C-alpha positions, 0 to 999 in steps of 0.5 A, spaced: 786 741 608 785 735 603 784 728 606 784 721 603 780 715 605 780 708 602 773 707 600 769 701 597 765 705 592 765 711 588 759 715 592 757 718 598 755 715 603 761 710 601 764 705 606 771 706 609 775 700 606 779 696 611 785 695 607 789 701 605 793 699 600 788 694 596 782 699 597 778 700 590 778 707 591 780 713 595 776 719 597 779 726 596 776 731 601 777 738 602 775 740 609 775 747 607 771 748 601 767 741 602 768 738 595 770 731 594 772 727 589 774 719 588 780 716 585 781 709 583 787 706 586 791 703 581 795 699 586 789 695 588 791 690 583 798 690 584 802 683 585 806 686 591 807 692 594 800 695 594 801 699 600 807 703 598 804 704 591 798 707 594 802 711 599 806 714 593 799 716 590 797 719 596 803 723 597 803 725 589 795 728 591 798 733 596 794 730 601 795 733 608 792 727 612 790 720 611 784 717 615 784 709 615 783 703 619 790 700 618 796 701 615 802 697 613 809 699 616 812 700 609 806 705 607 806 708 613 814 710 612 812 713 605 806 717 608 810 720 614 816 721 610 812 726 606 809 730 613 802 727 612 799 725 619 795 718 619 789 718 623 785 711 625 778 711 623 772 709 627 767 705 624 765 704 616 761 711 615 765 716 611 761 722 613 762 720 620 769 719 620 770 726 616 765 729 621 770 726 627 776 729 624 773 736 623 772 736 630 778 733 633 775 726 635 780 722 631 786 719 634 793 718 630 794 711 628 799 708 632 798 701 631 802 700 624 802 693 622 808 689 619 804 689 612 802 683 608 808 683 603 805 679 597 799 676 601 794 680 599 791 684 605 795 690 604 
């Protein structure tokens, strides 16, 4: 299964980024072969709609699950429409969150916020 996590840096250990749409990078991790790669988030510098653009990039990457601390409603709609589940991260350690996901300890993200709509937070 391929999962995506918004991260601050292109290295392991990286920290989970608090913002999905404005995260500098996404870690794409394959839970089966344990391979990881980093991709730049082209939406991070967008004037507006960063969450939706980032969500479409996740969909285009054929991800099956997104691990993130929060997500705006417009981005969540795009992600969920593609059949991708969204899980709430616990803390900022990417490695711990991957382990928690693999062991079924992360809960689905149910608290979707209304988004920041051009205010730079998402």
